[in-house]
N, C-alpha and C positions, 0 to 999 in steps of 0.2 A: 731048156732056152737061159744061156751066154745072161750077164749081167749089159747090159747096151751101155749106162755108163763108162765099163772099165773094158771098151771095145774099141779096137783102129777104127780109123775110116771104114775101110781097105773091108774087115772083119764084117763093117754093120753093113757097109753096103753090098755086100757079097750075100747078105742070109739078107737084105731088102728083095733085091732081085729072088731069092727064091725064093718067095713072099709073096713075090709077083705070079713068080708063076704057077703056087700052086692058084693061089686065087683066081688065074686066070685059064685056067686050065678049070677049074666049075664044076672039082670031081669031091671036092670035103664036106662034107655037112656044115648046115648053116651056124649055126654053135660055136663050132670051128672057123668057119668061114669070118666070125667076131673076131673073138678073139688074134686072131694072125691080120686081121686089116690095125686092131687096133697095136698090135706092135709093132705096124709095117709102120706106121705112123709119127712110132716114138724112133723108129730106125731112120725112118726119113731124118724129124727131125733136131737127129743126133749128126745125122752128114751135115748134118745142113749149122749146125754151132760146130765143128767140125773144120768143115771148110770156111767156115767165116773166121772164127779163128789163122788157117795157117794163109787166110787172105789179107789178114792183118798184121803179120806179121812181115809178107811178103814187103808191102804198104811203107812198116818204117824201115825198109834197107835200101839206101841208094848207093850208092859208090863213088869215090871223087874218082879222081884224076889217075889213080898211084893206083886203083884197083880196090881199098879199102873202103867199110863199111862208113859217110863219113854227112849222112842227113836222115832224117824223119822225111820222105814225100810216101803221098800216097798215091798206089798205082790207080790206073783207073783202066774201066770197063772190066773189070772183079766182078 
């Protein structure tokens, strides 16, 4: 298993989907299910943090009439 903190959003999301799939099938022993659930929770938190960081970057960028970044404006609905 790779270090979650070093994972990209896409890699973490892909692994999270795999974890959910294994848990949904229900063919994993209880102890392994607990470990998978714990890893899944960490992956979800990592994805949430990466997504929030990306949203904050987007929120900082606004374009002026010349098409160049001109200021800070929060993005609604993200």
